[in-house]
ROBADREN-580583 format. One record per residue (C-alpha): residue number from 0; residue in one letter; chain; x, y, z. Coordinates in Angstrom, 1 decimal. Layout:
N
<i=NUM&aa=A&ch=A&x=X&y=Y&z=Z>
...
//
This chain:
133
<i=0&aa=M&ch=A&x=-69.4&y=46.5&z=-119.6>
<i=1&aa=A&ch=A&x=-66.4&y=46.8&z=-118.9>
<i=2&aa=D&ch=A&x=-65.5&y=43.4&z=-120.4>
<i=3&aa=A&ch=A&x=-66.8&y=45.6&z=-123.5>
<i=4&aa=G&ch=A&x=-64.4&y=48.1&z=-123.1>
<i=5&aa=A&ch=A&x=-61.9&y=45.9&z=-122.7>
<i=6&aa=D&ch=A&x=-63.1&y=43.9&z=-125.9>
<i=7&aa=V&ch=A&x=-62.8&y=47.0&z=-127.8>
<i=8&aa=R&ch=A&x=-59.3&y=48.6&z=-126.8>
<i=9&aa=G&ch=A&x=-58.0&y=44.6&z=-126.7>
<i=10&aa=G&ch=A&x=-59.4&y=44.4&z=-130.4>
<i=11&aa=V&ch=A&x=-58.0&y=47.7&z=-131.6>
<i=12&aa=Q&ch=A&x=-54.8&y=46.8&z=-130.4>
<i=13&aa=D&ch=A&x=-54.5&y=43.1&z=-132.0>
<i=14&aa=V&ch=A&x=-55.4&y=44.4&z=-135.1>
<i=15&aa=M&ch=A&x=-52.0&y=45.9&z=-135.5>
<i=16&aa=P&ch=A&x=-50.1&y=43.1&z=-135.1>
<i=17&aa=L&ch=A&x=-52.7&y=40.9&z=-136.9>
<i=18&aa=Q&ch=A&x=-52.1&y=43.5&z=-140.0>
<i=19&aa=Q&ch=A&x=-48.3&y=43.5&z=-139.8>
<i=20&aa=R&ch=A&x=-48.4&y=39.6&z=-139.3>
<i=21&aa=L&ch=A&x=-50.8&y=39.6&z=-142.9>
<i=22&aa=E&ch=A&x=-48.1&y=41.7&z=-144.5>
<i=23&aa=E&ch=A&x=-45.4&y=39.5&z=-143.6>
<i=24&aa=V&ch=A&x=-47.3&y=36.3&z=-144.4>
<i=25&aa=E&ch=A&x=-47.8&y=38.3&z=-148.0>
<i=26&aa=A&ch=A&x=-43.8&y=38.9&z=-148.0>
<i=27&aa=G&ch=A&x=-43.7&y=35.0&z=-147.3>
<i=28&aa=L&ch=A&x=-45.7&y=34.4&z=-149.9>
<i=29&aa=N&ch=A&x=-44.3&y=36.7&z=-152.4>
<i=30&aa=T&ch=A&x=-41.1&y=34.8&z=-151.4>
<i=31&aa=L&ch=A&x=-42.6&y=31.3&z=-152.0>
<i=32&aa=T&ch=A&x=-44.1&y=32.5&z=-155.3>
<i=33&aa=S&ch=A&x=-40.8&y=33.5&z=-156.7>
<i=34&aa=E&ch=A&x=-39.3&y=30.6&z=-155.3>
<i=35&aa=F&ch=A&x=-42.0&y=28.3&z=-156.8>
<i=36&aa=A&ch=A&x=-41.2&y=30.3&z=-160.2>
<i=37&aa=R&ch=A&x=-37.3&y=29.7&z=-159.8>
<i=38&aa=I&ch=A&x=-37.9&y=25.7&z=-159.0>
<i=39&aa=A&ch=A&x=-40.6&y=25.5&z=-162.0>
<i=40&aa=A&ch=A&x=-37.9&y=26.9&z=-164.0>
<i=41&aa=E&ch=A&x=-35.3&y=24.6&z=-163.2>
<i=42&aa=N&ch=A&x=-37.7&y=21.7&z=-163.4>
<i=43&aa=V&ch=A&x=-38.2&y=22.6&z=-167.1>
<i=44&aa=T&ch=A&x=-34.7&y=23.0&z=-167.3>
<i=45&aa=A&ch=A&x=-33.8&y=19.6&z=-165.8>
<i=46&aa=N&ch=A&x=-36.9&y=18.0&z=-167.8>
<i=47&aa=T&ch=A&x=-35.1&y=19.4&z=-170.8>
<i=48&aa=K&ch=A&x=-31.6&y=17.9&z=-170.0>
<i=49&aa=L&ch=A&x=-33.4&y=14.3&z=-169.0>
<i=50&aa=R&ch=A&x=-34.9&y=14.3&z=-172.4>
<i=51&aa=L&ch=A&x=-31.8&y=15.4&z=-174.2>
<i=52&aa=L&ch=A&x=-30.0&y=12.3&z=-172.3>
<i=53&aa=E&ch=A&x=-32.5&y=9.8&z=-173.2>
<i=54&aa=E&ch=A&x=-32.1&y=10.7&z=-177.0>
<i=55&aa=N&ch=A&x=-28.4&y=10.6&z=-176.9>
<i=56&aa=D&ch=A&x=-28.8&y=7.5&z=-174.6>
<i=57&aa=H&ch=A&x=-31.0&y=6.0&z=-177.5>
<i=58&aa=R&ch=A&x=-28.7&y=7.1&z=-180.4>
<i=59&aa=Q&ch=A&x=-26.0&y=5.4&z=-178.3>
<i=60&aa=D&ch=A&x=-27.9&y=2.5&z=-178.3>
<i=61&aa=E&ch=A&x=-28.4&y=2.4&z=-182.0>
<i=62&aa=S&ch=A&x=-24.8&y=2.9&z=-182.6>
<i=63&aa=I&ch=A&x=-23.9&y=0.2&z=-180.2>
<i=64&aa=K&ch=A&x=-26.2&y=-2.0&z=-182.7>
<i=65&aa=E&ch=A&x=-24.7&y=-0.6&z=-185.7>
<i=66&aa=I&ch=A&x=-21.1&y=-1.4&z=-184.2>
<i=67&aa=K&ch=A&x=-21.7&y=-4.7&z=-183.1>
<i=68&aa=S&ch=A&x=-23.4&y=-5.3&z=-186.8>
<i=69&aa=S&ch=A&x=-20.4&y=-4.0&z=-188.5>
<i=70&aa=T&ch=A&x=-18.5&y=-6.3&z=-186.5>
<i=71&aa=I&ch=A&x=-20.2&y=-9.4&z=-187.2>
<i=72&aa=K&ch=A&x=-19.5&y=-8.5&z=-190.7>
<i=73&aa=M&ch=A&x=-16.2&y=-8.1&z=-190.8>
<i=74&aa=E&ch=A&x=-15.6&y=-10.9&z=-189.1>
<i=75&aa=I&ch=A&x=-17.3&y=-12.9&z=-191.8>
<i=76&aa=Q&ch=A&x=-15.4&y=-11.4&z=-194.4>
<i=77&aa=F&ch=A&x=-11.8&y=-11.9&z=-192.0>
<i=78&aa=S&ch=A&x=-13.0&y=-15.4&z=-192.4>
<i=79&aa=A&ch=A&x=-13.9&y=-15.5&z=-196.1>
<i=80&aa=I&ch=A&x=-10.7&y=-13.7&z=-196.4>
<i=81&aa=M&ch=A&x=-8.6&y=-15.9&z=-194.8>
<i=82&aa=A&ch=A&x=-10.1&y=-18.9&z=-196.6>
<i=83&aa=K&ch=A&x=-9.1&y=-17.7&z=-200.0>
<i=84&aa=F&ch=A&x=-5.7&y=-16.8&z=-198.5>
<i=85&aa=D&ch=A&x=-5.1&y=-20.8&z=-197.6>
<i=86&aa=S&ch=A&x=-6.7&y=-21.8&z=-200.9>
<i=87&aa=L&ch=A&x=-4.1&y=-19.6&z=-202.5>
<i=88&aa=E&ch=A&x=-1.5&y=-20.5&z=-200.5>
<i=89&aa=S&ch=A&x=-2.2&y=-24.2&z=-201.3>
<i=90&aa=K&ch=A&x=-2.2&y=-23.4&z=-204.4>
<i=91&aa=I&ch=A&x=1.1&y=-22.1&z=-204.6>
<i=92&aa=F&ch=A&x=2.5&y=-24.9&z=-202.9>
<i=93&aa=S&ch=A&x=1.0&y=-27.1&z=-205.1>
<i=94&aa=L&ch=A&x=2.5&y=-25.2&z=-207.9>
<i=95&aa=L&ch=A&x=5.8&y=-25.1&z=-206.6>
<i=96&aa=Q&ch=A&x=5.6&y=-28.8&z=-206.3>
<i=97&aa=Q&ch=A&x=4.8&y=-29.1&z=-209.7>
<i=98&aa=A&ch=A&x=7.5&y=-26.9&z=-210.9>
<i=99&aa=N&ch=A&x=9.9&y=-29.0&z=-209.2>
<i=100&aa=K&ch=A&x=8.8&y=-32.2&z=-210.4>
<i=101&aa=D&ch=A&x=8.8&y=-30.9&z=-213.8>
<i=102&aa=S&ch=A&x=12.0&y=-28.9&z=-213.4>
<i=103&aa=G&ch=A&x=13.7&y=-32.7&z=-212.0>
<i=104&aa=A&ch=A&x=11.9&y=-34.5&z=-214.8>
<i=105&aa=E&ch=A&x=12.7&y=-32.0&z=-217.5>
<i=106&aa=R&ch=A&x=16.7&y=-31.8&z=-216.0>
<i=107&aa=K&ch=A&x=16.9&y=-35.9&z=-216.2>
<i=108&aa=L&ch=A&x=15.4&y=-35.6&z=-219.9>
<i=109&aa=W&ch=A&x=18.6&y=-33.4&z=-220.3>
<i=110&aa=M&ch=A&x=21.0&y=-35.5&z=-218.4>
<i=111&aa=D&ch=A&x=20.0&y=-38.3&z=-220.4>
<i=112&aa=M&ch=A&x=20.6&y=-36.9&z=-223.8>
<i=113&aa=I&ch=A&x=23.6&y=-35.4&z=-222.7>
<i=114&aa=K&ch=A&x=24.9&y=-39.0&z=-221.6>
<i=115&aa=Y&ch=A&x=23.6&y=-40.5&z=-225.1>
<i=116&aa=I&ch=A&x=25.6&y=-37.6&z=-226.9>
<i=117&aa=V&ch=A&x=28.9&y=-38.0&z=-225.0>
<i=118&aa=L&ch=A&x=28.4&y=-41.7&z=-225.3>
<i=119&aa=I&ch=A&x=28.0&y=-41.5&z=-229.5>
<i=120&aa=A&ch=A&x=30.9&y=-39.0&z=-229.1>
<i=121&aa=L&ch=A&x=32.9&y=-41.6&z=-227.2>
<i=122&aa=G&ch=A&x=32.0&y=-44.5&z=-229.9>
<i=123&aa=A&ch=A&x=32.4&y=-42.2&z=-232.9>
<i=124&aa=A&ch=A&x=36.1&y=-41.1&z=-231.7>
<i=125&aa=A&ch=A&x=36.6&y=-44.9&z=-230.4>
<i=126&aa=G&ch=A&x=35.6&y=-46.1&z=-233.6>
<i=127&aa=N&ch=A&x=37.7&y=-43.4&z=-235.7>
<i=128&aa=Q&ch=A&x=40.6&y=-44.6&z=-233.5>
<i=129&aa=F&ch=A&x=40.0&y=-48.5&z=-234.1>
<i=130&aa=L&ch=A&x=38.7&y=-48.4&z=-237.7>
<i=131&aa=G&ch=A&x=40.1&y=-45.2&z=-239.2>
<i=132&aa=K&ch=A&x=44.1&y=-46.8&z=-238.7>
//
């Protein structure tokens, strides 16, 4: 029976530390609950930021595709403009050559006409000298 008394006494003494341990565990669980709530809130925030970053990445990919498309179109337009510029340059060159040829031919025509006028005038003066006297 002595053992039974020791058990009763030991049981009462063990109950107090057990109750303190339960309170400590409950306090730890309350701390963990608030930590889990904080971590859950951070998780929501991180997921929101990640979603925004993914949307931003998608928009930037679309912008890059549009820029590439615009660049290709600008290169095509630049090639067309350069082709027209080359065509215009060759037309101007041919017109200048034609103008020089026309000017040369016109100048030759005037020189021939002046030559004939001078010859006629000299012939008239010589004829007047010899025939008029």
